[in-house]
C-alpha positions as CSV (number, residue, x, y, z in Angstrom):
1,X,23.7,59.3,-36.9
2,X,25.4,61.0,-34.0
3,X,29.1,60.3,-33.7
4,X,29.7,58.1,-30.6
5,X,32.3,59.0,-28.0
6,X,35.7,57.4,-28.9
7,X,35.6,55.5,-25.6
8,X,32.1,54.2,-26.2
9,X,31.5,50.4,-26.1
10,X,32.6,48.8,-29.3
11,X,29.0,47.9,-30.3
12,X,28.3,51.7,-30.6
13,X,31.3,52.1,-32.9
14,X,30.2,49.1,-35.0
15,X,26.7,50.6,-35.4
16,X,28.2,53.9,-36.4
17,X,30.6,52.3,-38.9
18,X,27.7,50.3,-40.4
19,X,25.5,53.4,-40.8
20,X,27.7,54.7,-43.7
21,X,27.7,52.8,-47.0
22,X,31.1,53.5,-48.6
23,X,30.2,51.2,-51.5
24,X,27.7,53.9,-52.6
25,X,29.9,56.9,-51.9
26,X,33.4,55.7,-52.9
27,X,33.5,52.5,-54.9
28,X,31.1,49.6,-55.4
29,X,33.8,47.0,-55.7
30,X,35.1,45.9,-52.3
31,X,38.6,45.1,-53.5
32,X,38.9,48.5,-55.2
33,X,37.7,50.1,-52.0
34,X,40.6,48.6,-50.1
35,X,43.0,50.1,-52.6
36,X,41.8,53.6,-51.8
37,X,42.9,53.1,-48.2
38,X,46.1,51.1,-48.6
39,X,48.5,54.0,-48.3
40,X,46.5,55.6,-45.4
41,X,46.5,52.2,-43.5
42,X,50.2,51.8,-44.2
43,X,50.9,55.3,-42.8
44,X,48.9,54.5,-39.7
45,X,50.8,51.3,-39.1
46,X,54.1,53.1,-39.5
47,X,53.3,56.2,-37.4
48,X,50.4,55.2,-35.2
49,X,48.7,58.5,-36.3
50,X,45.9,59.6,-38.6
51,X,46.6,62.5,-40.9
52,X,44.7,65.7,-40.1
53,X,44.2,66.2,-43.8
54,X,41.6,63.4,-44.1
55,X,38.1,64.5,-44.5
56,X,34.9,63.2,-42.8
57,X,33.7,61.2,-45.8
58,X,37.1,59.6,-46.2
59,X,37.3,58.8,-42.5
60,X,33.7,57.4,-42.5
61,X,34.5,55.2,-45.5
62,X,37.7,53.9,-43.8
63,X,35.8,53.0,-40.7
64,X,33.2,51.3,-42.9
65,X,35.9,49.3,-44.6
66,X,37.4,48.2,-41.2
67,X,33.8,47.1,-40.2
68,X,33.4,45.1,-43.4
69,X,36.8,43.5,-43.2
70,X,36.0,42.3,-39.7
71,X,32.6,41.0,-40.9
72,X,34.2,38.9,-43.6
73,X,37.1,37.7,-41.6
74,X,35.5,36.9,-38.3
75,X,32.2,38.6,-37.3
76,X,32.8,37.4,-33.7
77,X,35.8,39.7,-33.5
78,X,34.5,43.1,-34.5
79,X,36.8,45.9,-33.6
80,X,39.9,43.8,-33.4
81,X,41.9,46.9,-34.1
82,X,39.8,48.9,-31.7
83,X,42.5,51.5,-31.1
84,X,42.4,52.5,-34.8
85,X,38.5,52.5,-34.7
86,X,38.6,54.8,-31.8
87,X,41.2,57.2,-33.4
88,X,39.0,57.4,-36.5
89,X,35.9,58.1,-34.5
90,X,37.7,60.8,-32.5
91,X,38.9,62.5,-35.7
92,X,35.4,62.4,-37.2
93,X,34.0,63.9,-34.0
94,X,36.7,66.7,-34.1
95,X,35.8,67.5,-37.7
96,X,32.0,67.5,-37.2
97,X,32.0,69.2,-33.8
98,X,29.9,66.4,-32.3
């Protein structure tokens, strides 16, 4: 799936996030998947930035996790942290030249 523009409507970011199954690529247990991203999420909360060192698969999995967290907490509020979603999508686009 083509990487959407970071400023695309949130529904496009949701579709993009849902198109990657991190349960297959990283970890089949949702709680364990969250553990993979705990330090990265903490770093983002502290700095407001996403490390350049993160690869595309990691970024796609993190976006998928945010999508799933929103689904389980309140599907009517997808993209609550839309600034983070947009930063992740922008970084994926940079790394894939799309």
